[in-house]
Steps between C-alpha positions, in 0.01 A plus 500: 500500500549202275351541150214274393613219271279640218653847514719433197181443300334822606799730557794380287806713441583341170304310233591281208233484225561173317338503162502880467503646146421813303191339337168667580332164519756350735387418855856539631524830309186628663629406846823696438305793359275506807796495733660790318172699485416439867826651609661198657811631675702180512717328243340339192666221302329395177596142406467389135772314303392680177562857616787706628274793606130527576321831563828674567620242750790258456356151431652173618516166326408306810441542873851367569634781283366769736800594713278653775271383780147419375227518766202424277479323163192538282483221242301538177632229267353182351411252781735230381806729557402596856639203699847576364461871569376425852814292570715781360324747730562268793865469418534877468341561843180663381285574809147476347336407172178586313407263212255680278493238223208257454524139381520317831247306713207657325582310172527153650765249609785628285451850636460370852834321474667825392332686789613242755857533366520873552329475842755239607784733404334791681450308821843333490665842486244676723389739224144642530326430166192686379308337215524356248229635269460834678498872435772587754528740791439877539627709793423862404675671792839361400444534122469125453280393211623152410201415287390520135181697592432818301310689774720692748451459873481794738630478856242409764442286807296217343667171400366271229601129484355290215566185307367649176721748323198619294311570818792715621515697177121559512518630856808710424321657207187566707703640789686735264170650378372522858814673621617272778813297539661198653767414754570178304356287224607136483388269219576152623404288196534129570618556860745217441730618778402826664128511558241715674614398850852627463394824337233561763765446764711770335213746455374450856812674633557731206468863631394626157195271482181577687260263330515199265299368208527136392385338176523120535444215258650210701718442803806272470614521862204519738703517821713790379197684363300473821800601710567809288137593476441481878801720570415756234128518590578565863699807407337635184174476300525209255236469219485174301336411172530140379413359162429131440198500735324223300601205283521700180709775660725245670589332171581839353720590797697170473561563131622852574744454787519122547396540866203314644217729609362281780164509675341844493313449825816397685684801348215734607512372859879527517503859382236602758684323778825675413323838526509602135195616298391314190321664212340313212541739201767718346262798537495440877878475509533826306261662748703365793821626330350848478397504866836369621696737279302799645673446837162505684475246780184406693538417865145387576203336331192708602345636181266787433322511162386823337269464202252701292301185422339261747548186293878534447536575869318181595707293256818646645382416851426142390847465348661640820321236701611226257867587556469567876533875483278653773304817441599778738267598780532876489466728799183698578703815450564395140130422443402839645743676268376309198141596593610863488659490154298230311137501377243365750454173300861380510526135623592580867715185502815348348499478195448878492263566209530870417232467229513496120512877450814538714722786373872522566449704818285227654765238430763728652302562822415133551854389438649762734259402777570128474881541475491672839330204667754293695288184462551506121815342352417536132245668272364356176334771284262390227346712226232411250473762219154654505392767256592773747829340625834672454740200530819705462386759750398228747837326464688826564278571802595161649871568440470840658325349805776249535764766479335703776488212743763569764432171679632294212863423425645651180510275192764477232252447220138547387207433732 
């Protein structure tokens, strides 16, 4: 099978780090350090005219001085030097390039001219270019951490694609504390050449990726983006968060990446039409990341709600209606069983109000009964802490009930 044209970005056999140094504050130095620490198994070629050796590796004065094939070049030098370096990479047959450096379209016309120059070289020689002004790329399974992020990335099945490097580092840090990993992390920066569309096209057929998170500030190639999003969303869950939703945010986005943010209403409609899900806040994106990383997949939309408080149950039912999630119509057999294990004054309807004094055992019995009902696709369990409530015990009871349900497929993560 023919390899995807972005494979050299995500699975290179050799990498040149242009601008690498021993300095702790050096971006290029941190990239090299990350590649060494992540266990990259391919060849590494530090390039810096001021050094003969960097971190125990032979250093080269220039790309042309590397007498080996270079599949990926990571460039972290002053912006004004990069057009010359790009041409040198093209002449040397470098297959793909990541430009981490800032100082391009985001600073105005002079920077835009520099950006156009490196893009022209990339497209003339058919070199996929990520950036400029980006964090880089992480591919944990192959030991690739071509970024200057400090947080490590564990191996997982969730891909993150973002324009903001800072957003990537924040999510990497959060994921590290939460204990889940990624199939790939791609910080696209200015998306001057390779944008969301091309990366989505790659991730759609990537066997290591089961779901995708996107952080978007602006789209530079609408046609490519929509094409990639439609393909990816047909095959895998795609969750999108977009900044620049109003005039103030739009101006900030332009100053950051140099890309126009466009009409938010149009973007919202386009995402829905493609089959992706849009969230409005980072907290919602983190929640989605947690669910997707768990490996749990929902095949239907009929919801049962268990609650120890009537008000929260009603609010949950209202919200379910707002987002077109139907409440399950449970069988008479389920109602009869609930009658036998719950107090006489339970709600006798969905939401299932098991009353404010519900102990862990009542939560367990209600959850077990509802999980056995074939007309229920998902269960939302709510708890309001009353004076007599044992929250930890109730949570464990729900987990135990889920574990005993033989009708449900196994999950690879927490319920």
